[in-house]
N, C-alpha and C positions, 0 to 999 in steps of 0.2 A: 569655358563650354568644355565638357566631356562628352568622349563618345565611343560606346562597347555595345558589345556585343552579344545576345543574351539568346539562345533558344535559337540562332541564325536571324534574328531581327536585330536593325540597329537601331541603336536611342543614342538621342541626344541630352546630355544633362547638365544642369547651370550649376548645381550645389554639390562640393564632394562632401556627401554625408556615408556613413556607413552604409557598406554593400546591402547588409542583409536590410535594414530600414528600406531602399533604394527598393529592391526585389519587392518586400514583403506590401510596404504602403503605396510605393507610385504603381507598381505592376501588379500587383497582387499574385505572386507568385507564391501560393501560400504553402508549398509542399517545403519551403526555408523554414524552419524553425527556431522561433526564441528561447533557447534554453537556460544558458548561464550569462550570457555576456562575456565570458571571459576566454573564449577561444579552449576552452576546456570540453565541454560535451560532445562536440560536433553533432549537434540537431539543426544546424544551420548550413551542412557542408554544401557547397556545389563542386563543379569542375569549373578549372578556369588551364586552360592551356591541357586539359586530359589529368591533371593533378588534382586532388581533391587540397580545396581552402575553406577555411571557417571565415564566414562574412560578419562574423558580431564583430569583429575586431580591424577590420579592412574597411579602407573607403575606396570610392568608385574609383580614385583617378590610379589605383594599383593595376587596374584589370585593364588601361586603354588599348593595349596590346595584347589583348589577351580572350580566345573564344569563351564565355560562360558558360555551361550546360546546367540545368537543373533536371528531376526525375520527368518536368513537363517537356523537357525537349527529347526526350529518349525516341528514338524510331519504335514503331507499333510493332517490333518483332521484339528489339530488346524486353518494351513493356509488358506485353504477353508473357515471357520466359521467367522474369523479374517475379511476376504476380503467380506464374504457378509454382515456380523454386519457393517462394514464402510460403506459398500458402500448403504444399505437401510436405515441406520440414515441419512446419508449425511455429514457425517462426516468429509471425507478427503476436506480440500481445498488448500493450498498449499504441503501440504504432508510433510515437513520438519520435522516435529516434530512425524509423524504417528508412524513411528516402533518404537522409544521411548516409547511411549503413549502405542502400542500391549503390547510390554512387560511389562509394569506395570500392563496392565490388567492379562495377563498370570501369574504374582506373585501373584495377587489377587485372582483369579477363582484356580487355584490351592489348593486355601486352604478354598474358600469358593465361592462357588455356588449359594448361594441366598444373592447377597449382596444388601445392602441399595444403595440409590444413595449417600448417605451422605458416604459410605463407599468406592465408589466410588471416590467421589472429592478426600477423604484420599489418597486415593493410586496412583492418577494421581498429587499430590500437589506439587511434587516437579518437574513437566516438565510443561513447558509454552508452551502453542499455543497463539498465537497472530491474529490468524483467524477466529477461529469460535468460541471462547466467552467459549469454552468446552462444552457447552450444547449439540450438536450431539455426540461429543465423549462418554461423559457420558453418552447417549441415547445407542450408538453403543457398549458399555463394558456391559451393561443390558441386551439386546439382544444375546451378544456372551452367556452371564450368562445362559439366559434360551434356547437357544441351546443346548449348553452343559448340562446343568442339564434335560433336558428332553431329550437328545440325539435325536432330530428332525432332520430331513435330510434336504438336500439344493438342491431343486430339480432346475435345467437351469430355472431360470426366463426369458421369452421372451417378454422383455420389447419390445413393439412400438414406447418410445419414443413421445407420442402424447403429444403436448403442454398443459402445467397446471397438467400434471399428476407424479407421482414419477418416478423418471427415474438415474439409479445410474451415478454418474460422468463416463468418459469415461476414465480415467485416475485412478482410484480405487485400482486395483489392484496392478500396478508397484508401487504405491505410499504405498500401507500398507506393500508390502511384501521388500519395501527396494530396488527393483534391478531397478527402475527409476533413470536417471542420472540429478545431478545438474552438474554446471558444477566444483565444485573441485572435482568429480567423476571421469574426465578426466587422464587418464595415458596413455602416450605415450611414446614410444624406445627414447632415445633422449632428454628426457624434461628438460629444464632447469626454473630457478625460477626467478624473478625477484621483486624489491620494491624499491621503491623509499623514498629517504630521504628527509624529510620533514623541514621546519623551526621552527628553535627554538623560536622562539618568534611569535606574530600574525603581528609585524609589525616591520621591522626593513631594512637596506638597507646591500645588498649582497656585501661586497667590492671585497672576492677571495674565490673560492672555489678550495681546494688544494685534486686532488686525488690521488697522489702521492704513500703514505704510502697504501691506499685502492689495489689500482691496483698492487700494491707487491702481496697481498692476493695468495694463490696458487690456491683455490677455484675459485677467478674472474675469471669470460668470457669476461662482457664487460660492462663499468658504459659510460653513455650516459647523458649529459648536455642539455642545452636550445639549444647550436650551433648546435645541431644535430636533430633539429626537422626544419621540411620543412615547417611548418605552425605553430609558436607556439602560435595561438591562438586558441580558442575551445569554445563551448557554445552551450547548447540546442536552443536558441532562439537568443542569441546576443553574439557575439565573443568576450567576455573580460576575459577568462577565460586563464590565462597563464600553457601551459603543465607544463612548467617548468621554474624557477623564473633565469631569466640571470645575474647575474654578471654586479653590478651597477645600476641595478634595486632593488624596492622597494615590502617585501614581504606584502601580504592582509592576511593573514590569517596563523594558525599554519598548516592549511593541503596543504599550497605550496606547493610543490615539488622543491626542488634545484639538485636533482642526481639521477639516476636509475640504480639500480647494478643489476647486472644477475652473477647467481653463478651455479655451477651444483649443490648444495646440497642446499635444503630449509634454513636448517639447520645456514648454515654459514651468511645467508642475513644480519641478525643484525650485527652480527660479524665486517662484512664490513662496514655496515652503519656506526659503529664506530671509523671507523680509516678515514672516509672522513675529512677533515678540513676546517669549514669553518668561515673565517673573516666574523665578523656582526658589522654594527654599531645599537646601539639598540636603536628607537625610541617609541616615548609614542603612543599608539595605540587610535583610537576613537571608542569605545565603545559601545555612545548612540547616537540613532538619531538623538535627541534634537542638541546634540552639533556637531553632523556632520552635521547640517541645518543652524549651525550658521556662518556669517562673518568670513573669513578667514580662518575657518577650514581646517585642512591639507584633500588636495584631497585622497581619496581614487581611484579614476582612473582621468585620465585628463580629461574625461570630465564633472567632479563636479561628488559632492555625493548623487544627487537624481537618482533614474533608473526611475523612472516614477510617473506622476503625471495621477490622473483620475479624470472626472467630470460627476457627472450624477446630470441635473437640469431641474427639472419641476414645472412652478410655480414660484411662489414668496413665498417660504418659509417661510422670517423672518416676512413676514406680516401677513401671516396666522397661523403661530405661537404668535405672538404679542396679536391678534384677538382671541385666542383661550382659551375658560375656564379652562383648567387645561391642566400645561406640565411641563414636567421634564429634567430636563439637569442632566446629571452624567457621570462621566469617566470610562471608562473600563481597565484593564489590561489582557493579554492572555499573556502565554509566549511561548516560542518554546519546541517543543515536540519531541520526538524520534520515530522514525518510530517500529524501533526494531524488522523488519524483521526476521526471523530465519535465513534465512542463509545469512551471511556475503558476502559481495561483490567478484564477480571470474570471472576471464576470463582466454581464453587460447585461443592464438593466435598461427595459425600454418604457415608458407611460403607455397604459392601456384603456382608452376612454377618459374619462376626467374622473375617476377615482379606481382605476387599478393599475397592477403593476406587469410586465413579463420581465423574469430573469433568466437569462440565457448563461450556462455555468456548467462546469466539471466538478462534479461533487461526487460522495459516494451516496447520497439521499435525495429526491428534489423533494421529497415529504416532510424532512428537516429542516429545510431551507426554507418549505410554504410556511411553515409552522414558524420558526424563531423571526422570518422577516416580517410576517403579519402580526405577530405580536409587537415585534419592535414598532411597525407603524400603525396598531393600535386598528388594525383591519379585519374583515373579516376575511378568513384564511383564502376563500373561493375567488376573491379580487387579486392574490398575488398567484399566479402563474410559473411556474419553474421550469422549466423547457434545457433538458442535459445536452449537451453535445457531446464529443467523443470527450474521453477522459485520458489525460496523458499520466496516466500510475496515480497510483492512492497510497496504499501499503495500510488506511487506518489516517494517514495524513491531511486526506481530504472532507475528513468528518465536521468537523468545526467550522463557523462563520469565518472567515477569512477577509476576501473582498467585497462577497456577495450583498451582504445587507446595507454598506459602503454605495456599493453601486444604487442599489433600489431609495437608499433613502436620497441620497443627491437627484435620479430621474425624478422621483415624488418632487423634489421644490423645484426643478428648473424645465420639468416638463418636456424633456429631451432624450436621445438615448444618451448614455454615460457608459463608458469603461474603465473599471477598476481593476488594475494588476500590479502584481508582487513584480518586481526585479529579481533576480535570483537571492542576491544579498538579501533583500529582504525577507522573502522567502525563509532563507537562513535563520535569519536573525528572531522570526518573531511566531511562525506557525509553529504548532507544538510538536513535540520531541517525543523517543521511548524515553520511560520513564527510568532513571537513574532510583537506583536500589542499594540498599547497604543491608547486610542477612547473615544471621547468625542460625546455622543448621546444627542440630545435633541430630543422627541415625544409631538404631543397636540394632543388633542381632545377634544370636544365640551362637555354641558354640560348632553347628553345622553352617552357618551363615544365612540362618533363616531371622530374614527381617520380621524384629518383632515391635520396633515403636518408632516413633521422631518427633520431634517438635522445633519448631521453629519460628521468629522473628522476624518479620523485616518490616522495613522502615522506606516508605517510597516517598520522592520529591518531586511533587506533583507541579511543581512553579506556582505560577501568580494567581493561575483558575483552576477550575474542577476540569473541565473539558469531560475527558471519560476516565478520569482518575480514580471515581470510584468504581466499576467496575474491574478496570485492571487492575488495582488491587487484589480484589476478589479473586477475580482467575489466575492471580500467581498464589492466591493461598489454597481454591479448590486444587492447585493441581502440583500444589509444593511437594506432595509426597510421592510423584512420579507414577507410572504408570504400573505400578506394583502392589502385591498381596502383603499389605500393610494396615493390620485393623488398628493399631493404637496410633491416635496420630494429635497433637495440641500445636494448632496453630494461629499466631497473633499476628495480623499486618495493619500497619498506620501510614494514610497515604498524609501529606505535610506541606501546606502551604510555605512556598518562600519566594523571595523576590528572583526568584531563575525565570526562565521560558518556561512558559507552558507544558507540558506532559499530557499526551494523550493516548490516542490509539496507535498502534505500532504493530504490526505483521508477530503476531504470537501472544500479545495482548496479555504483557505480565508472565507469560508461563518459560518465556525464554530463559527471563530473569531468576527464575525459582530453578528451571529445569538445572539449570548452572552449577546450581549449588548442591542441590539433591544428589544429581549425576558422580560429582566429584567428591559426595560424602562416601557415596556407594564407591567409587573405586580403594577410599582407605578402608572401608571396612572389609571388601574382600581381600586387600593386602593382610590384615590383621587376621580374617579367618585363614588364609593359604588356598584360597579358590582362587581363579582366573575371574577376571572383569568379565568375561562372558559366561563365564558360570554361574557365577553368584547373580548375572542377572536372569538368565534363563531358571534358575532355581526357584528366583521371585516374581520373575514375570508375572502382569494378569492374565488368567486365562477364562473361560467363558463360566460362569457361574459362579466365581468368585463375587467378592466384595472390593471394591476400588476403595482408595482411602475417603474417601466423601462420604460412604454408607452405601453408592448404587450399585446394583450387582451388573455386572460385564455382560452383556447380551452374546448372542450366539455369533455374532459377527466380530466378536474381537478375537486378534490371530498377531499380537504383542509376541508369541512364544515364534509363531511363524518369520516375523521378521527377523528376530533373534537367530533360528535357525538359516536363513535365507543369506548372512553376513557371515556366519562361521568360521567356513573355510577361509575365507579373505583376512580376518581376524585374525586368526591362528598362523596363518601364512607368515605374518610381519613380524618383526620384533617390536617396531615402532609404531605400531595399529594403535590408533584410537579410537575408541566405540561409546557411544550413548544412545538412549531411548530415551520417547519422549511419545507425550499425548497431548492433543488437545479435541475441545470438544466441538460438534457443530451444534450453529441456535444458539441464540441469547440464555437458554434454559431457563433457572431455579425462578420459578413460577413467574416470569414474566410473560404478556403479551407476548407474541412471538408466531406473525402472520402471513403469508406470501398468497399473493393473489396473480391471478393472472386472466385476463378476458382474450377470447379468441373471438375475431370477425371478421367474416368473409365480406371481400369488398373486392370488387372487379376480380374475380373467380379467384385470389388467394387469400389465405388461413393470414392476417395481423396477428400477432403475437404481442400481444401490450400486456407488460408490467413495468414496473417501477423498478426493477431490479436495476443496482447500476453496475456497467461491465468498466472497470478501470484498467483490462488488461487481462484479469483473470479468466474471462470468456463464459461470461454466463448466459450472453444472447446464444451463442453457437452451443451451450448444453440445452437451452430450452428448446431450438430449434430440434435439435438429434429426438427429445424426450417426446416434443410434439410429431416429427417424423414416424419416431417408434410405435408411439399408441397407437397412432388414427393410418399407417401405414400410407402417406405422404411420402411425394419427393420435395426436397429442396427447396427447391424451382419454385413451389409452388406456395412456401410459404413468404414472407417478411417481417423482422421483427424490429419494432419500434424503439426509438430512443427513450427514456425514460422522461415523460409530461406528464403533470400534476392534471391537467385536462383530459388528455386521453388514455394514460396509465395506470388502471390501480395500481393503489399502496402496499409493494410488497418489501418494506423495510428496510432499512439501512444495507448496504455491501459490508457487513461486518459479522465478527465472530463465527466463520466460516458456515455462514447459515445459507447462503442464495440456491447452492444445487441440492440442500436436500427440502428445504422450506419452499422456496418459489419453483425448485423443481416440482418436487411432488403437485404444486396447485397447478403445472403446467399440465402434468399427468391426468390430473382428474379432470379439467376444462376438452385436452386432447379426448378422454375416453368417452365424453357427451357428443364431441364431433364424430368419434368413431360411430357411436351407435345410428347415427344419422346416417353417413357411409353406408356401413352395414346394410343398410336396408333397400339402397340403391342409389342415393342421393347423389347427386355432383355437386362442386363447389358450384358454379352456375345456376345451379338449384337452389341451392344455400344462400347465395346472394343476400346479404344483409343479417343475417341468423349472426347470434353472438350466442357464444361459451362461457360460461362462468365455474374456476375453478378457485377453490381456497383452502390453507393448509394453515392450521395451528395447532402443534402438538401441546399437550397436558403435562406439565413439568412442574415439579416442588419448591419452594423457595426453600432459601440458605436455612437450616436450622428451624428447620418443619416440626421434630420432633419424631418423622418417621425412622423408623427402622435401618428401612432403606429406601430413601427417597429416590423420586427419578427427576434425575438433577439437571441433565440437558439427553437430548432426544438419540444424539451419537456420541460415540467418541472416535477419531482418526488414530493409531499407533506407527512407530517412524522407528529405526534403528539405521544409526548411522556408521559406517565404517571412514577412519581418515587416516591414511597413512603418507607419512612426509621423506622425502630420501633421508640420506646420511647427514647433508647440510640443513636440513629441518624445511625445506620446498616441499610443500603438500603436491604429491605426484597424483595420486589417485582419492577418489571420493567414491564408496559403493553403499546405497542407499536403500533399504527395503521399505516399503510403507503397506501399509495396510488402509485403503479408502476404498474400501466397499469394491462395489461395481465401479469400474474406471469408465466412465461416460465416455472422452475422449482421449484418449492414449497419450498422441502425441501433446496436446493442449496440457494435459496431465504431466509428461515429462518436462515441459516447459516451464509449469509454476513448480516444480522442482527443484530442476537444474537450477532457477534464477533466486528460488529460499535457498539455497544450498551458496551459491555465489553471497547471499545477500548475508547468509550466516557467517561463513567465512571472514567477510567483512568487519562485523561486529565481533567475532573471535580476533583477528589479526591486523587490520592494518585501519579501519574507519575511528576517528577520534575526534566527535564534535566537543571543541573547547570554551567553556567558561570560566572568565575571572571577573567575582565581586557582580555577579550579575549582566557582566557585557558579555555575549559572545565573540570569540576569538578567530571564529571560522568564517574561512573561505569555500566556493564548491573546489578549486583547486587543492584544494588542505585537506580536503574530508577521508581519501585515502581510498575513493572506490575502486573496485577493481576493475580492471581492465583485461581484453581478451588473451592479452599473452601471458596474462598471469591466472589464468582459470587452469585447474589440473583436467585428467580425465577424470569423467565424471558417470557412472555406471547408475542405473534403477532399477529393482525391481518391484514389482505388484506382487503381494499378497492378499487373499483373503483366506475368511474365517469357514467355519462350517456352514453356517448361514448368515442370513442378511439382515439386515433393519427393511421394517415394513412399507419404507416410504422411497419415492423417487429411483426406483428401483434397485434399490439397495446403495443406492452412491451416498458417499461422506465428503466431505471439506478435505481438502489439501494445501489451499492457499497459505495459512499459517504454517500450521504443523511442520511441512519441509525445511524450515531454519530452525527449529526449538532443539533439536539433539546437536546442532554443528559445532557451536562454541565449546562445550563439553568432552564432543570427540576431539575436537583438536587440542584442549587443557591435558587431556589424556595420553595423547600422542605425542606431546610434548616431555610429557613425565614420562614415558618410556625412554624419549630418548636421550636425554641430558639426565632425570635423575628428580627434577627439580618439580617439586608442587607450586600451580599457579590458581590463584586464589582471586585474581581481579581481571576485567577485560579493559581494552584490549590486551591480548597475553604479552608479557616482554619475555623479553632474553629468545625469541626466536628468530627465524631466516629473515621474518618481515620486520619485527622492529627489534634493534639491537637493545 
């Protein structure tokens, strides 16, 4: 028997289990989050004797003489201060790491109420934030220190939520204090736990699956195999992904599920899975896309090893390149990258009546989940209700089915609530990554440095299944020539199936890869032409009225040149400064249906904002609130933003393609305009009780290769320029970024997005590495190379705007993906200027970060 004191209360415990499990499962102290189970991320942090401790690797017996504190146990004054400080600083995005950060802040401020920024960095160095880049969190802790130090009062702020003015996120309090629920926080009476047995080999024939020993285990409730799945194929866009692999079939990667086990105790799952006997015939995997393209290569899928080919051709590139004064051809290699969102995948499915299901999850689109689960179950879509909890980060990695469909399947058969959750290692091994790409780029200019033509070939390793591999390849190709006035292009891309881990959507969506290649070629051309890297880019930067490489005319909101102007002085002030520019579309575009929807309903005197746009940290709920308040002149306290729910919220599409601010933001503006008409006539919200106002926006775009001279491929584009400056030892000391994102709806939120994106881009360039060998992942969370607060340089951001603005969502454009796109090539140029060595692959070798 162990006795421990938690938040001032004494508890007696008979079993010496992990402290995290006891806090979460037994006491339902849910601010303590399960992020990595390795003692690495810090999401499970508590204070023990006033010191931060990670509970996922510590047992109860270690704490019998310590007083344990979680954010639930903070004094009311402390709660008030931290909520205010983190809200005012814009420090909260997905929120999963925040309670742990708050406790680290308390540990510091309890002994030092006048900390330096370096003191703050040291205090949170053991905790990872994948969203914010740490800068906003540091600002929040410094603000909290000031409030405590000067005993400042916190008066209620009546923010009017006007556009382009500071406004705290609508979900700050629940995330700072840890009571907001993520999927893994759901606990229900009678809930059981399920987990899939995965393939031992990347490629093997499954001869036989023997369940007899596993079924004899006393904790087993049900075991399902492929024969139990009504439709065994699923997929986000292409239905090529097996729910489970059948006997007699061949696996495609080690993430393939063979059987699904349900037990009454989650602790029994691995034991039961170990009792399932599988007879394999191991086969040699195909792990190199070039090998997969060879004649006679083993087929990953029956229809071949090529998922998609893409072409973008304007003019005679070969002829123009041959006639150009300067030309450069280089090969580039970019690797896989792990999303590393702090919340591992989790879903809870519950029977709904005799023929329905409710699935609670944290994904990037509840309607995509509904469609795929209903298809798998062969149910009408309205029999599957999907409800979003808080989402602990996404970055594209939560678009595919991972655990949702398995939870739904088991709940259907057992008629009980079922939780399915990935461990951190399972998340690393099984969920989609950023595409690794091999690229050859040729870029040419005339003797004065004017770009004349470019030609590119891209080969993307899409892994075992399609996921979003087709659109990712397409964006890599359509953006391959960069934000330049280059009228002659010839771009070919191929997405290839292999037996590697699946690759799919990831912040930047293929553009981060092709931008790395183009920007490095630009540096070489500038040197050949005797022009500085800044001057070359400024000369060729796309301007309003000019034609983008894909044929679309740049609109009046285009401010690429202004971005360059904003960083010129800083770039030219350092001999080692690196520079790169980039662009990213907002909206899916290319002729596809792209619709945002919003329903405003007046309930109990408040305006409910109902839209399925998923917030995985980027802040779309706050954007919708601000647009509503701006349009209808409402106080934010008169509004409630509902979480996505296929019963309550209309389909606003996936949170992808930097689309939600523009597409759903415009839908909110239109619905709010209808409400405003009523309010202007003198009606009050109480008088409008029960009324509803619907807004929808679906911009028209042209498909790829439409034949039009100037197709409208996307509703808008955002632009950026970044300068990266290392010191003489090669450590990055400062990043300056200038962004054209149109109207900045929420400056602090945008800053947090940009700072987090830059840090993620620095990781991609310098420290992160997801390793694979022969189809087997070789990486743990602790070895990913994620950057911590103590590694982050000074980051400065400048917002610029063009002379015009797009006619939607008050002129706002997306920033979520753009923020990291120029970072890696800017780092590459910085190191080339530092040591004279050109680098053509990521992560960059021979730097301060990788010797």
